[in-house]
N, C-alpha and C positions, 0 to 999 in steps of 0.2 A: 810344255815349259810358255811355248809362245799362247798358250789358252791364258795360264796365270797372270803372265804380263799382259794380255791383253783385257783381264779384269779388273786389274791394278789401274791401268790405265784408265779405263771407263769409270772405276768407282773416284780415281781424284779428280778425275773431268766433271764427275756430277757433283762432287761436293763443291767444287771450286764455281762452279754455275750458278748453286744455291745460293754460296756465299756471296757472288756478285749479284744475286738479287736483292740480296738486303744491306748491300754497297758497307761491307766488313772492309773498311779502309787500309788497318795497316795489315791485313792479311792479303787482302785481294789486290791490291795497290803494284805492291811489286813484282805478283805475276800478269797483271795485265798489261806491266811496260813490255814483258817479255812476250804477249801473245801480238804480235803484228801483224797476223793472218786472221784475228779475231774470232779463236775458235771458242772463246768463252762468250758464252751468249749473254744477253740478258733483255728482260720482256718488257717492254714499256707501255705494253698494250697502247697502239694507236698513235705513237708519237715520240721521238726524241726523248721529249720533255713531259710526261704525263700532267694532267691536271693536279694541281696540288690543294685547291679550294673547295670548298662544299659552298653551294647557293642556296639559300633558306628564302620562302616566302613568307611573310607575313601580313597581315592587316588588321587592322581596327576601324570601328564603327563609331557613328557621330549621330547622337541621337535628336529629336526636335528640339530639346533644350541645350543642344551645341556641345554637351559633354562627350568625353571620345570614350570609347573601351580602351582594355588593356590590349598590347598587340596579341596574335596569336598566330600561331602558326600554321600553314597548308600542309598536311601530311599527305603526299600523294604516295610514298610506298607502304604498302601494308606489310607489318612483321607478321606473317606466317608462314607456317613452317612448310607450304607446298608450293611457296612462291618461284621457285625454281622449275616448276612443273606447270603449274596453273596460275598465271598472273594477268587476269583481264585489264588491268590496269596501268600494264606496261606502256601502251601508246600514249595515253594522258601524260604518264611521267615521263616520255622520251620529247612527247611536244613542248612540254612545258619547259624539261630542259633546254631544248633549242633556241625556244624564245628566250629565257633567261639570256642564255650566250649570246643572244644576238644584243640584247639591249645592253649587257656590259662590256660586250666590245667598245673598248675607245681606240679611236683614232691617232695618231700623233699629235695632232692639234688640243685634242681633250687632255690627252696624258700630261701637256706642258702647261692645261690650264689655259689656253687661248681663247679657246671657242667652246661652246657646249653644242651637239647638233642639235637641235630643237625639232629636225624632223623626224627624230625618232619618237617622238609623242604624240606623232600623229601616224605613226608606220604602222605596218600591219602587225609586227610583235606585239608591240604596245596595246593597239587594240585586240588582238587574240586573249592578250594577259587580263586587260582589265575586263573581259566580258567572262572568262574564266573566275575570276575570284570574286567581279558582282554576282553570280550564279551560284555562289558558295550560301548554304543557309544563313538567316540572318533573323536578329530579333526583329520583332513588330515597331517598335518604337524607334528602329534605324531608320535615316533617311540618307544618309551617305555614306561609303567606303573610302579609305584610303589604305593603299599598300605600300611594301618597300621591300626591297630585296636587299638581304645581307649575306657576308661572305665572311666564313671561315675558314681558319686554316686546317682543314681537313680532319679526319680523326672521331672517334666514336662516340664522343661524350655533345653530340649536336651543337646548341649555340654557345658555347663556350668562347667568351672575347669575340662577338661579332662585331663586325663592321659595315654599317648601311653605306650601301653603294649608290641607291638609287631612293627615292623618295616622291611617290605621284602625289598629284592634287584630289582632294574628296571629290568623289563621283556620286551623284544623286540616284538612288533606285530608282526605278522607271516604273 
């Protein structure tokens, strides 16, 4: 009898845990109010409120006649079946994500529109990102490159309704 009750308890606990991960409100909310000791876990991966935005890095080139190309996305992550085992570009992806995070982080003055931190444009994250972008392959007619950071509200469909949150000046190729 104790064995059956233990199995039922753990089965209910497992189902409630799974429901809690997907925030099924009307089912889990009444149960969560009764859970005063926090026995029903939620995994939010590294923070109480995980990141809900995706950042995309785009660039365009300017040619000698000062016309500009279309915006192109820099795809850092490969879509290979063995990426979970062999992913040599993971360090580049992590470094670019860290730099994007540092560049897009706003302080309270910037969020209220009072000041713009111009120091970011000469800081190490900006220089690293500009160097990375300028070293991407380019057409022989290109003389300069501009980049932007776009934000989307997560998801699998890529650049659906992107918001440009940072736009660089054109940087000349050397």
